[in-house]
MARTOR-166121 format. One record per residue (C-alpha): chain; x, y, z; residue in three letters; residue number from 1. Coordinates in Angstrom, 2 decimals. Each point is the difference from the previous one (the first is absolute). Layout:
# MARTOR-166121
ATOM c       X       Y       Z   r   k
ATOM A       X       Y       Z ALA NUM
...
# end
This chain:
# MARTOR-166121
ATOM c       X       Y       Z   r   k
ATOM A   23.68  -27.72    1.77 MET   1
ATOM A   -0.53    2.89   -2.63 PRO   2
ATOM A   -0.16    3.50    1.50 VAL   3
ATOM A   -3.53    1.37    0.40 ARG   4
ATOM A   -0.36    3.51   -1.38 ARG   5
ATOM A   -2.50    2.73   -0.16 ALA   6
ATOM A    0.30    3.12   -1.91 LEU   7
ATOM A   -1.84    2.87    1.58 LEU   8
ATOM A   -1.34    2.25   -2.87 ALA   9
ATOM A    0.22    3.76    0.74 THR  10
ATOM A    0.47    3.31   -1.99 CYS  11
ATOM A    2.68    2.02   -1.27 ALA  12
ATOM A   -0.78    2.55    2.72 GLU  13
ATOM A    0.37   -2.42    2.84 LEU  14
ATOM A    2.79   -2.29   -1.08 PRO  15
ATOM A    0.24   -1.55    3.59 GLY  16
ATOM A   -3.62   -0.58    0.51 GLY  17
ATOM A   -2.64    1.71    2.20 ASP  18
ATOM A   -0.09    0.32    3.78 GLU  19
ATOM A   -0.42   -3.76    0.77 ASP  20
ATOM A    2.95   -0.69   -2.29 ALA  21
ATOM A    2.53   -0.93    2.45 ASP  22
ATOM A   -2.31   -1.91    2.60 ALA  23
ATOM A   -1.59   -2.08   -3.14 LEU  24
ATOM A    3.93   -0.97   -1.22 VAL  25
ATOM A    0.93   -1.16    3.63 ALA  26
ATOM A   -3.23   -1.81    0.46 ALA  27
ATOM A    0.46   -1.94   -3.39 LEU  28
ATOM A    3.66   -0.67    0.96 ALA  29
ATOM A   -1.34   -1.78    3.18 ARG  30
ATOM A   -2.36   -2.36   -2.21 THR  31
ATOM A    3.42   -0.72   -2.24 GLY  32
ATOM A   -1.14    2.06   -2.92 VAL  33
ATOM A    2.50    2.55   -1.57 SER  34
ATOM A   -1.72    3.24   -0.99 ALA  35
ATOM A    1.12    2.94   -2.14 GLN  36
ATOM A   -1.84    3.34   -0.81 TRP  37
ATOM A    0.02    0.63   -3.96 CYS  38
ATOM A   -1.40    2.83   -1.93 VAL  39
ATOM A   -2.93   -1.53   -2.20 TRP  40
ATOM A    1.03    1.85   -3.15 ASP  41
ATOM A    3.81   -0.74    0.16 ASP  42
ATOM A    0.95   -1.96   -2.91 PRO  43
ATOM A    2.99   -1.58    1.70 ALA  44
ATOM A   -2.21   -1.82    2.38 VAL  45
ATOM A   -0.32   -3.81   -0.62 ASP  46
ATOM A   -3.69   -0.59    1.13 TRP  47
ATOM A    0.42   -3.52   -0.44 SER  48
ATOM A    2.17   -0.46    2.85 ASP  49
ATOM A   -2.44   -0.29    2.84 GLY  50
ATOM A   -3.51    0.47    1.03 LEU  51
ATOM A   -1.09    3.74   -0.89 VAL  52
ATOM A   -2.11    1.82    2.76 VAL  53
ATOM A   -1.46    3.37   -1.01 LEU  54
ATOM A    0.75    2.56    2.71 ARG  55
ATOM A    0.58    3.64   -0.37 SER  56
ATOM A   -0.38    0.41   -4.15 THR  57
ATOM A   -2.08    3.05    1.05 TRP  58
ATOM A    0.95    1.71   -3.35 ASP  59
ATOM A   -1.97   -2.47   -2.01 TYR  60
ATOM A   -3.16    1.95   -0.25 THR  61
ATOM A    1.70    2.62   -2.31 ALA  62
ATOM A    0.95   -2.91   -2.38 ARG  63
ATOM A   -2.59   -2.72    0.55 ARG  64
ATOM A    0.17   -1.57   -3.56 PRO  65
ATOM A    3.66   -0.53    0.25 ARG  66
ATOM A    0.01   -1.21    3.58 PHE  67
ATOM A   -2.89   -2.62   -0.93 LEU  68
ATOM A    2.05   -1.07   -2.63 ASP  69
ATOM A    3.11   -0.37    2.14 TRP  70
ATOM A   -2.06   -2.18    2.66 VAL  71
ATOM A   -1.12   -2.30   -2.86 GLY  72
ATOM A    3.52   -0.72   -0.83 THR  73
ATOM A    1.28   -0.94    3.44 VAL  74
ATOM A    0.14   -3.63    0.29 PRO  75
ATOM A   -1.13   -0.11    3.81 ARG  76
ATOM A   -1.63    3.09    1.62 VAL  77
ATOM A   -2.62    0.85    2.52 LEU  78
ATOM A   -2.26    1.10    0.10 ASN  79
ATOM A   -0.62   -1.75   -3.00 ALA  80
ATOM A   -0.58    1.68   -3.28 PRO  81
ATOM A   -3.66   -0.35   -0.66 ASP  82
ATOM A   -0.46    1.28    3.53 VAL  83
ATOM A    2.07    3.08   -0.62 VAL  84
ATOM A   -1.65    0.82   -3.20 VAL  85
ATOM A   -3.36   -0.18    1.63 TRP  86
ATOM A    0.82    2.06    2.90 ASN  87
ATOM A    2.19    2.41   -1.61 SER  88
ATOM A   -3.28    2.02   -1.28 ASP  89
ATOM A   -2.50    0.72    2.82 LYS  90
ATOM A   -2.87   -0.70   -2.29 THR  91
ATOM A   -0.06   -3.55    1.84 TYR  92
ATOM A   -1.82    1.84    2.59 LEU  93
ATOM A   -3.10   -0.14   -2.21 ALA  94
ATOM A    0.54   -3.91   -0.23 GLU  95
ATOM A    0.19   -0.09    3.75 LEU  96
ATOM A   -2.90    1.92    0.54 ALA  97
ATOM A   -2.04   -2.39   -2.30 ASP  98
ATOM A    1.32   -2.78    2.17 ALA  99
ATOM A   -1.56    1.37    3.01 GLY 100
ATOM A    3.11    1.59    1.56 VAL 101
ATOM A   -1.09    3.21    1.99 PRO 102
ATOM A    2.06    2.71   -2.31 VAL 103
ATOM A    0.05    3.73    0.26 VAL 104
ATOM A   -2.37    1.35   -2.59 HIS 105
ATOM A    1.74    0.74   -3.02 THR 106
ATOM A   -0.78    1.77   -3.15 GLN 107
ATOM A    2.19   -0.35   -3.20 TRP 108
ATOM A    0.93    2.62   -2.46 ALA 109
ATOM A    1.96   -1.60   -2.89 ARG 110
ATOM A    1.97    2.23   -2.47 PRO 111
ATOM A   -2.33    1.06   -2.95 GLY 112
ATOM A   -3.21   -0.26    1.84 LEU 113
ATOM A   -1.88    2.78    1.38 PRO 114
ATOM A   -0.08    0.51    3.91 VAL 115
ATOM A   -2.67    1.29    1.97 THR 116
ATOM A    1.13    1.13    3.56 LEU 117
ATOM A   -2.07   -0.42    3.29 PRO 118
ATOM A   -1.69    3.29    0.78 ALA 119
ATOM A    1.31   -0.10    3.64 SER 120
ATOM A    1.99   -1.63    2.75 GLY 121
ATOM A    3.78   -0.72    0.45 HIS 122
ATOM A    1.36   -2.41   -2.74 TRP 123
ATOM A    3.46   -1.56   -0.67 VAL 124
ATOM A    0.95   -0.08   -3.82 VAL 125
ATOM A    3.12   -2.24   -0.72 LYS 126
ATOM A    1.43   -2.12   -2.79 PRO 127
ATOM A   -1.10   -3.54   -0.46 SER 128
ATOM A    3.52   -0.86   -0.57 VAL 129
ATOM A    2.08    1.69    2.83 GLY 130
ATOM A    1.73   -0.60    3.32 ALA 131
ATOM A    1.11    1.97    3.15 GLY 132
ATOM A   -2.94    2.55   -0.08 SER 133
ATOM A    1.69    1.98   -3.26 LEU 134
ATOM A   -2.51    1.35   -2.02 GLY 135
ATOM A   -2.74   -0.03    2.44 ALA 136
ATOM A   -1.98    3.17    0.97 GLY 137
ATOM A   -3.07    0.83    2.46 ARG 138
ATOM A   -2.69    2.18   -1.19 PHE 139
ATOM A   -2.93    1.63    1.76 ASP 140
ATOM A   -2.10   -0.11   -3.14 LEU 141
ATOM A   -2.79    2.38    1.58 ALA 142
ATOM A    2.28    2.86   -1.19 ALA 143
ATOM A    0.15    1.11   -3.51 ASP 144
ATOM A    3.83    0.54    0.20 ALA 145
ATOM A    0.43   -3.83    1.29 ALA 146
ATOM A   -2.12   -1.04   -3.02 GLN 147
ATOM A    2.57    1.49   -2.10 ARG 148
ATOM A    2.90   -0.94    1.54 ASP 149
ATOM A   -1.32   -3.80    0.16 ALA 150
ATOM A   -0.95    0.23   -3.70 ALA 151
ATOM A    3.66    1.43   -0.64 ASP 152
ATOM A    1.42   -2.90    2.15 HIS 153
ATOM A   -1.89   -2.47   -2.06 ILE 154
ATOM A    0.99    1.41   -3.25 ALA 155
ATOM A    3.65   -0.21    1.14 GLN 156
ATOM A   -0.48   -3.61    0.67 LEU 157
ATOM A   -1.82   -0.57   -3.30 HIS 158
ATOM A    2.78    1.53   -1.81 ALA 159
ATOM A    2.50   -2.21    1.71 ALA 160
ATOM A   -2.05   -2.78   -1.42 GLY 161
ATOM A   -1.33   -0.85    3.54 ARG 162
ATOM A   -3.45   -1.23    0.92 THR 163
ATOM A   -1.40    2.25    2.89 ALA 164
ATOM A   -1.46   -1.00    3.07 MET 165
ATOM A   -2.61    1.84    2.23 LEU 166
ATOM A   -0.58   -1.44    3.44 GLN 167
ATOM A   -1.95    1.97    2.92 PRO 168
ATOM A    2.38    1.25    2.53 TYR 169
ATOM A   -0.84   -2.21    3.14 LEU 170
ATOM A    0.62    2.21    2.78 ASP 171
ATOM A    0.25   -2.65    2.88 GLY 172
ATOM A    3.57   -0.45   -1.16 VAL 173
ATOM A    0.83    3.11    1.57 ASP 174
ATOM A   -0.80   -1.11    3.30 GLN 175
ATOM A    1.09   -3.83   -0.05 THR 176
ATOM A    2.25    0.00   -3.22 GLY 177
ATOM A    0.24   -2.58   -2.76 GLU 178
ATOM A    0.51   -3.82    1.08 ALA 179
ATOM A    2.47   -1.81   -2.17 ALA 180
ATOM A    0.04   -3.84    0.66 LEU 181
ATOM A    2.75   -2.01   -1.19 ILE 182
ATOM A   -0.45   -3.80   -0.77 TYR 183
ATOM A    3.23   -2.06   -0.80 LEU 184
ATOM A   -0.71   -3.15   -1.96 ASP 185
ATOM A   -3.80    0.33    0.54 GLY 186
ATOM A    0.41    0.30    3.85 VAL 187
ATOM A   -0.59    3.21    1.87 PHE 188
ATOM A    3.08    1.20    1.61 SER 189
ATOM A   -0.40    3.67    1.24 HIS 190
ATOM A   -1.55    3.39   -0.39 ALA 191
ATOM A    0.75    3.56    0.07 VAL 192
ATOM A   -1.74    3.61   -0.16 THR 193
ATOM A    1.03    2.24   -2.60 LYS 194
ATOM A   -1.06    3.75    1.01 ALA 195
ATOM A   -2.30    2.04   -2.42 ALA 196
ATOM A    2.25    1.16   -2.98 MET 197
ATOM A   -2.74    2.42   -1.71 LEU 198
ATOM A   -0.70    3.26    1.75 PRO 199
ATOM A   -2.92    1.82   -1.64 ALA 200
ATOM A    1.17    1.66   -3.05 GLY 201
ATOM A    3.13   -1.99   -0.28 ALA 202
ATOM A    1.01   -0.96   -3.68 VAL 203
ATOM A    3.18   -2.20   -0.44 ASN 204
ATOM A    1.85    0.64   -3.48 PRO 205
ATOM A   -0.34   -2.39   -2.59 LEU 206
ATOM A    2.86    0.96   -2.20 VAL 207
ATOM A    2.40    0.44    2.42 SER 208
ATOM A   -1.03   -3.21    1.71 GLY 209
ATOM A    0.85   -1.90   -3.25 TYR 210
ATOM A    3.43    1.66   -0.40 SER 211
ATOM A    3.05   -1.86    0.99 ARG 212
ATOM A    1.16    3.17    1.79 ASP 213
ATOM A   -3.12    0.39    2.22 ALA 214
ATOM A   -0.84   -1.99    3.03 PRO 215
ATOM A   -1.40   -3.34   -0.45 LEU 216
ATOM A   -2.78    0.18    2.59 TYR 217
ATOM A   -1.80    2.45    2.58 VAL 218
ATOM A    1.68   -0.68    3.36 GLU 219
ATOM A   -2.25   -1.97    2.22 GLU 220
ATOM A   -0.56    0.00    3.83 ARG 221
ATOM A   -0.11   -3.31    1.50 MET 222
ATOM A   -0.70   -1.89    3.08 SER 223
ATOM A   -0.61   -3.44    0.86 SER 224
ATOM A   -3.81   -1.24    0.44 ARG 225
ATOM A   -1.89   -2.79    1.39 VAL 226
ATOM A   -2.37   -0.92   -2.80 ALA 227
ATOM A   -3.93   -0.38    0.94 SER 228
ATOM A   -2.19   -2.97   -0.52 ALA 229
ATOM A   -1.92    1.88   -2.78 ALA 230
ATOM A    3.54    1.14   -1.77 GLU 231
ATOM A    1.12   -3.80    0.10 ARG 232
ATOM A   -3.21   -1.25   -1.37 ARG 233
ATOM A    0.37    2.25   -3.17 VAL 234
ATOM A    3.83   -0.83   -0.18 GLY 235
ATOM A   -0.70   -3.51    0.25 ASP 236
ATOM A   -2.82    0.35   -2.56 GLN 237
ATOM A    2.44    1.44   -2.60 LEU 238
ATOM A    2.64   -2.61    0.75 VAL 239
ATOM A   -2.48   -2.63   -0.69 GLY 240
ATOM A   -1.22    1.51   -3.25 TYR 241
ATOM A    3.79    0.46   -1.28 LEU 242
ATOM A    0.47   -3.71    0.83 ARG 243
ATOM A   -3.04   -1.01   -2.00 ARG 244
ATOM A    0.81    2.39   -2.95 ARG 245
ATOM A    3.83   -0.73   -0.25 PHE 246
ATOM A    0.00   -3.74    1.23 GLY 247
ATOM A    2.11    0.90    3.04 ALA 248
ATOM A    0.52    3.00    2.34 PRO 249
ATOM A    2.36    2.46   -0.81 PRO 250
ATOM A    3.66    0.11    1.53 LEU 251
ATOM A   -0.95    3.33    1.73 TYR 252
ATOM A   -3.28    1.91    0.12 THR 253
ATOM A   -0.76    3.42    1.47 ARG 254
ATOM A   -3.76    1.01    0.52 VAL 255
ATOM A   -0.61    3.58    0.45 ASP 256
ATOM A   -3.16    0.97    1.79 LEU 257
ATOM A   -1.82    3.03    1.09 LEU 258
ATOM A   -2.66    0.16    3.08 PRO 259
ATOM A   -3.52    1.05   -1.03 THR 260
ATOM A   -2.96   -0.40    2.30 GLY 261
ATOM A   -1.11   -3.22   -1.73 ASP 262
ATOM A    3.25   -1.56    0.58 GLY 263
ATOM A    3.51    0.19   -1.70 PRO 264
ATOM A    0.11    0.29   -3.95 VAL 265
ATOM A    2.99   -0.85   -2.36 LEU 266
ATOM A    1.81    2.85   -1.27 LEU 267
ATOM A    2.79   -1.85   -1.69 GLU 268
ATOM A    1.18   -3.53   -0.37 LEU 269
ATOM A    3.94    0.05   -0.22 GLU 270
ATOM A    1.47   -3.17   -1.75 LEU 271
ATOM A    2.87    1.57   -2.36 VAL 272
ATOM A    2.46    1.96    2.07 GLU 273
ATOM A   -1.63    1.01    3.65 PRO 274
ATOM A    2.00    1.16    2.90 SER 275
ATOM A   -0.47   -2.88    2.41 LEU 276
ATOM A    0.99    2.00    3.24 PHE 277
ATOM A    1.76   -3.10    1.58 LEU 278
ATOM A    1.69    2.35    2.64 GLY 279
ATOM A   -3.38    0.49    1.58 TYR 280
ATOM A   -0.56   -3.34    1.21 ALA 281
ATOM A    2.21   -2.77    1.69 ASP 282
ATOM A    0.83   -2.76   -2.06 GLY 283
ATOM A   -1.38    1.27   -3.16 ALA 284
ATOM A    3.26    0.21   -1.94 ALA 285
ATOM A    0.75   -3.72    1.01 ASP 286
ATOM A   -3.64   -1.17   -1.25 ARG 287
ATOM A    0.62    1.86   -3.21 PHE 288
ATOM A    3.22   -1.64   -0.39 ALA 289
ATOM A   -1.42   -3.46    0.91 ALA 290
ATOM A   -2.55    0.63   -2.82 ALA 291
ATOM A    2.59    0.72   -2.47 ILE 292
ATOM A    2.20   -2.78    1.10 SER 293
ATOM A   -2.73   -2.48   -0.50 SER 294
ATOM A   -0.27    0.98   -3.64 ARG 295
ATOM A    3.77    0.28   -0.91 CYS 296
# end
C-alpha cells in the first residue's frame, strides 16, 4: 500500500508550524498519514508528493498575488484554490450580506476614491487583505484628531494598495469576547473565545506588519467556549452557503462572530490559513486529522 502523505504548508517564520503542529502530526500518524511541515515559498519542496493542507502561511497577505499563483500550481491543495482566492480578500463580506448572512456593517474605501468618515462613534479601520489584526486601528471619530488619524491610516492602507474597511466597534466584545466557531469537513467541531484586541485609540502598524522582520500577528487571548444556539445558527448558515457556492464544504472553516443586541454578526469567515485552536477542545486534533485522512 502506498504511503499516504500530507504536506502542511507554513511560512518561513514558522518552519515547524503553529501551536497545533505537534498534536496534528501525531493525530495524522494515528490515521496512517505521514505529515511534514513545508514552507510554501520554498522552491525545493515537491508539492506533488502528497495532499497539501494550508495551515500557518501567515505571511501571504504581504504577497497575495504570488501566494495565489502558487496555490494555483499545487496539484492537490485544501482549502481549494477557488475558495482561497475568494476568501483572501474580505470584500467577500458584501456578497454574504447580500445573501442574507448577518454581517457587521461595513463601508469600503478603495484606493483612488474619496472617503467620507462617519461624524462620530468608535470605528475600526483595517485592510481588506490582512490577517492577525495587523493594519487595524480603532478611532473615536467624534474627535477632530481622531478624524485626522483615521484619514491618515486609510491613506497608508491606500498607499500600500489596500482597500480599507470601516466597521463600527461593537463594544459587546469587551464583555463577552469574540466567538470563533470551527467546522471540520462541514461539521461543527468546537468553539473558542477571543478576548477584545483593540482598546480605544489602538492602531496596529501596517508597514511593519508586512515586514519579514515584524510579528506575523497581534497576540490573542484565548479560552474555550460553548457556542450558543444563535451562534450555531449563523455558523451553520455559512457552512450551508459555502457548500452551495463551492459544491462541497471546505476542509476547515472558522466563523468569527461578534455579539450584538440583535444576535451574533459575522466579523470574518476564515478559510485560508486560520488558527483552529485544536488544543482547546478534546478530540479536535483527531477530528481534523480524520478529515484530512479522508481526503488523502
